[in-house]
C-alpha positions as CSV (number, residue, x, y, z in Angstrom):
1,X,110.0,111.7,95.0
2,X,107.7,108.1,95.2
3,X,110.1,105.7,93.4
4,X,107.0,102.7,92.6
5,X,103.3,103.6,91.4
6,X,100.4,101.7,92.1
7,X,97.1,101.9,90.4
8,X,94.2,100.5,89.2
9,X,95.9,99.3,86.1
10,X,97.8,97.0,87.8
11,X,95.3,94.7,89.7
12,X,93.8,91.5,88.9
13,X,91.0,90.2,91.1
14,X,90.7,86.8,91.4
15,X,87.3,84.9,91.0
16,X,85.6,82.1,91.7
17,X,82.8,80.2,90.8
18,X,80.1,77.4,91.8
19,X,77.4,75.7,90.5
20,X,73.7,76.4,91.7
21,X,72.2,80.2,91.2
22,X,71.8,82.5,94.2
23,X,75.2,81.1,95.8
24,X,77.0,83.5,97.7
25,X,79.3,81.2,99.8
26,X,81.2,83.2,102.2
27,X,84.8,81.5,102.6
28,X,85.4,81.2,106.4
29,X,89.3,80.8,105.8
30,X,88.9,84.0,104.2
31,X,86.7,86.4,105.3
32,X,85.5,88.5,102.1
33,X,85.6,86.3,99.9
34,X,83.0,84.3,97.9
35,X,82.1,81.4,95.7
36,X,79.7,82.7,93.4
37,X,77.8,81.7,90.7
38,X,77.2,82.4,87.6
39,X,74.7,84.9,88.1
40,X,75.4,86.4,90.7
41,X,79.5,86.6,89.2
42,X,77.9,88.7,86.5
43,X,76.5,91.1,88.9
44,X,80.2,91.2,90.4
45,X,82.3,91.5,87.1
46,X,79.9,95.4,87.0
47,X,81.3,96.3,90.1
48,X,84.6,94.9,89.5
49,X,84.6,96.8,86.1
50,X,82.4,100.2,87.8
51,X,86.3,100.1,90.0
52,X,88.7,99.9,86.8
53,X,90.2,96.5,87.4
54,X,90.8,95.4,84.1
55,X,91.6,92.0,84.7
56,X,89.8,88.8,86.6
57,X,91.0,85.0,87.4
58,X,88.6,83.2,87.2
59,X,88.4,80.1,89.0
60,X,86.1,77.0,88.7
61,X,84.9,75.1,91.7
62,X,82.6,71.8,90.5
63,X,80.1,69.5,92.5
64,X,81.7,66.5,93.9
65,X,79.5,64.6,92.0
66,X,81.4,65.6,88.5
67,X,85.0,65.0,89.6
68,X,86.8,62.0,88.1
69,X,89.8,60.2,87.9
70,X,90.9,62.9,84.7
71,X,89.4,65.6,85.7
72,X,87.6,65.7,82.8
73,X,85.1,68.7,84.0
74,X,87.5,70.9,83.4
75,X,87.8,71.0,80.0
76,X,84.2,69.9,79.1
77,X,83.1,73.2,76.6
78,X,79.7,73.5,78.6
79,X,81.4,73.0,82.2
80,X,81.1,75.8,85.0
81,X,84.2,77.8,83.8
82,X,83.2,78.1,80.1
83,X,79.2,79.1,81.3
84,X,81.3,81.6,83.6
85,X,83.2,83.1,80.5
86,X,80.3,83.9,78.5
87,X,78.0,85.2,81.1
88,X,81.4,87.5,82.1
89,X,81.8,88.4,78.4
90,X,78.2,89.2,78.1
91,X,77.6,91.5,81.3
92,X,81.0,93.2,80.7
93,X,82.2,92.7,76.9
94,X,85.4,94.9,77.9
95,X,86.4,93.2,81.7
96,X,89.8,90.8,80.6
97,X,89.2,87.7,81.2
98,X,91.9,85.2,82.4
99,X,91.1,81.6,83.0
100,X,93.3,79.5,85.4
101,X,94.3,76.2,83.9
102,X,94.7,73.6,86.0
103,X,92.9,69.8,86.6
104,X,93.1,69.8,90.8
105,X,89.7,71.4,91.0
106,X,88.1,68.8,88.9
107,X,90.0,65.8,89.6
108,X,88.8,62.7,92.2
109,X,92.2,62.9,94.0
110,X,92.7,66.8,94.1
111,X,96.1,66.6,92.3
112,X,96.8,68.9,89.0
113,X,97.6,65.8,86.6
114,X,97.0,62.2,86.0
115,X,97.7,59.7,88.4
116,X,99.1,56.4,87.2
117,X,98.0,53.2,89.5
118,X,101.5,54.0,91.3
119,X,100.2,56.7,92.5
120,X,102.5,59.7,90.9
121,X,101.5,62.4,89.0
122,X,101.8,61.9,85.3
123,X,102.7,64.9,83.6
124,X,102.9,63.9,79.9
125,X,99.7,62.2,79.9
126,X,98.5,65.5,81.6
127,X,99.8,67.7,79.0
128,X,96.7,66.8,76.5
129,X,94.2,67.6,78.8
130,X,95.5,71.0,80.1
131,X,95.9,71.5,76.8
132,X,92.1,71.1,75.7
133,X,91.1,72.6,79.0
134,X,92.9,75.9,77.9
135,X,91.6,75.8,74.0
136,X,88.0,75.1,75.5
137,X,88.5,78.3,77.5
138,X,89.9,80.0,75.1
139,X,86.9,79.2,72.8
140,X,84.3,80.0,75.1
141,X,86.0,83.7,75.0
142,X,88.9,84.3,77.6
143,X,91.2,86.8,77.4
144,X,94.5,84.5,78.3
145,X,94.8,80.8,79.8
146,X,97.0,80.9,82.9
147,X,98.0,77.3,83.8
148,X,99.0,76.7,86.9
149,X,99.7,73.0,87.0
150,X,103.5,73.4,86.8
151,X,103.4,70.2,84.9
152,X,107.1,70.4,82.4
153,X,106.0,71.2,78.6
154,X,102.0,72.8,79.2
155,X,103.2,75.6,77.6
156,X,103.9,74.2,74.8
157,X,101.8,71.5,74.2
158,X,98.7,74.8,74.9
159,X,100.3,77.6,72.7
160,X,100.1,74.6,70.0
161,X,97.0,73.8,70.9
162,X,96.0,77.4,70.1
163,X,98.0,78.6,67.2
164,X,96.6,75.2,65.6
165,X,92.9,76.0,65.9
166,X,93.0,79.5,65.6
167,X,93.6,81.0,68.7
168,X,97.2,82.1,68.3
169,X,96.2,85.8,69.4
170,X,95.4,84.4,72.7
171,X,98.1,84.7,75.5
172,X,98.9,82.5,78.1
173,X,99.9,83.8,81.9
174,X,102.1,81.1,82.8
175,X,102.6,79.7,86.3
176,X,106.5,79.9,86.3
177,X,107.2,80.0,89.5
178,X,104.9,78.6,91.4
179,X,106.2,76.9,94.6
180,X,105.1,73.8,96.9
181,X,104.0,76.7,99.5
182,X,101.9,76.5,103.0
183,X,100.4,79.8,101.9
184,X,97.5,77.6,99.5
185,X,95.6,76.1,102.6
186,X,92.8,78.7,102.4
187,X,92.5,78.4,98.6
188,X,92.2,74.9,98.7
189,X,89.2,75.2,101.2
190,X,87.3,77.7,98.7
191,X,88.5,75.5,95.4
192,X,88.0,72.1,97.6
193,X,91.6,70.8,96.2
194,X,93.7,70.0,98.3
195,X,95.4,66.6,97.0
196,X,93.7,63.3,98.8
197,X,97.2,61.6,99.2
198,X,100.3,63.2,98.8
199,X,101.3,66.3,97.7
200,X,102.5,68.2,95.2
201,X,106.9,68.4,95.8
202,X,106.9,66.8,92.5
203,X,106.2,69.0,90.1
204,X,105.6,72.5,91.8
205,X,109.2,74.4,93.4
206,X,111.0,73.6,96.3
207,X,110.7,76.9,98.7
208,X,114.6,77.0,99.1
209,X,115.3,77.7,95.0
210,X,116.0,80.4,93.9
211,X,117.8,79.5,90.3
212,X,115.2,77.2,89.9
213,X,112.7,79.5,89.1
214,X,114.5,81.3,86.7
215,X,115.4,78.0,84.9
216,X,111.8,77.3,84.8
217,X,111.2,81.0,83.8
218,X,113.2,80.4,80.9
219,X,111.7,76.9,79.8
220,X,108.3,78.9,79.6
221,X,109.5,81.7,77.4
222,X,111.1,78.9,75.1
223,X,108.0,77.3,74.9
224,X,105.6,80.5,73.8
225,X,104.8,81.7,77.7
226,X,103.6,85.8,77.0
227,X,103.8,86.7,80.8
228,X,105.4,85.2,83.7
229,X,103.6,84.4,87.2
230,X,105.3,84.5,90.4
231,X,104.2,82.2,92.9
232,X,103.2,83.1,96.5
233,X,104.0,87.0,96.0
234,X,105.2,88.6,100.0
235,X,107.6,85.2,100.6
236,X,109.3,85.4,97.5
237,X,110.1,89.0,96.9
238,X,113.3,87.8,95.7
239,X,112.2,85.6,92.9
240,X,110.0,88.1,91.6
241,X,113.1,90.4,91.9
242,X,115.5,88.0,89.8
243,X,112.8,87.2,87.4
244,X,111.9,90.6,86.3
245,X,115.9,91.4,85.9
246,X,116.0,87.9,83.6
247,X,113.2,88.8,81.1
248,X,111.2,91.6,79.4
249,X,108.0,89.9,79.2
250,X,105.9,91.1,81.6
251,X,105.8,89.5,85.3
252,X,102.7,88.9,87.3
253,X,102.8,88.1,91.0
254,X,100.3,86.5,93.0
255,X,99.6,87.5,96.7
256,X,98.0,84.4,97.8
257,X,95.0,83.1,99.6
258,X,97.5,82.7,102.7
259,X,98.9,85.6,102.4
260,X,95.3,87.2,102.7
261,X,94.0,85.4,105.2
262,X,97.0,86.1,107.8
263,X,96.6,90.0,107.1
264,X,92.9,89.8,107.3
265,X,93.0,88.1,110.5
266,X,95.1,90.7,112.4
267,X,92.8,93.5,110.8
268,X,89.8,91.6,112.1
269,X,91.7,91.6,115.6
270,X,93.1,95.3,115.4
271,X,96.9,94.3,115.7
272,X,97.5,95.8,112.3
273,X,95.7,98.9,110.1
274,X,94.2,96.9,106.9
275,X,94.7,100.2,105.1
276,X,98.0,100.9,105.1
277,X,99.4,97.3,105.7
278,X,97.6,96.2,102.8
279,X,99.0,99.0,100.4
280,X,102.4,98.4,101.8
281,X,102.1,94.7,101.1
282,X,101.4,95.7,97.9
283,X,104.0,98.6,97.0
284,X,106.2,95.9,98.2
285,X,105.3,93.1,95.4
286,X,105.6,96.3,92.9
287,X,109.0,97.1,94.2
288,X,109.9,93.9,93.9
289,X,109.8,94.1,90.2
290,X,105.9,92.8,89.4
291,X,104.1,94.5,86.4
292,X,100.8,93.1,87.9
293,X,99.4,92.0,91.2
294,X,97.0,89.3,91.7
295,X,95.6,90.0,95.1
296,X,92.3,89.4,96.9
297,X,92.4,92.7,97.6
298,X,92.0,94.2,94.4
299,X,88.3,95.3,94.8
300,X,89.4,97.2,98.2
301,X,92.2,98.7,97.3
302,X,90.9,100.0,93.8
303,X,87.8,102.1,96.5
304,X,91.4,103.1,98.4
305,X,92.8,104.3,95.5
306,X,89.9,106.4,93.7
307,X,89.6,107.9,97.1
308,X,93.0,109.0,96.9
């Protein structure tokens, strides 16, 4: 009689790659999550594939010395993400690699696009750089690119760049409804991507808005998005439900770092049952209409699902 299912096939596992060798840095605000160097990342994905998880979402964390105002390290063909993609595809050719496309990890100011002298993010000037990053990742072997910057028009710019370069079959997973959320704090710790000034409310969505999410999704679909993502997931189940009803495209939802950190803290303190609460949180996201769930719990959940 169960109405909603959850399988390993529904999961995408986010991973963070850093420079160096033999690096496995624990993330204090996200117990169980690590920054991994390329060599250890290759070992990690072998386990991910063995668990049956079909895809990983890859974030690059460059050294501070490699950051600049335009995030050049983010679209360097020999940068951390392209090297990681090539390593993953060599180790696990059948594992799907989604490459996050944004500049915040690579800019010295921490914003997702180019910043003007007046201290404002220039979306139009950012589009060619985002498109260039997406193309570099596709050339490295990424199976999908996932723009998370929320700059207006970036899906169209990326689609044109990919198509013009012979990568028309590389899908775009668009963070179409990405909110300016307080739940990203731990992610900014692990990715070292907190804004040096101001905030991201000028280009990410107001948490008070729902109809805006439908407009954003519609615009991205018109520009060529192949999948729509809602982020965060748990606090925005109503948005997932409405986006699912408004499109026939696949819908993904990202259970973000703050959701993971809150639940993990409760587990460590004995306040919640780990397996029960984790599974319930994912069932809620699936029940709201998400076809895929991106979660830092993915590997643990895959083990539970195999246990039965």
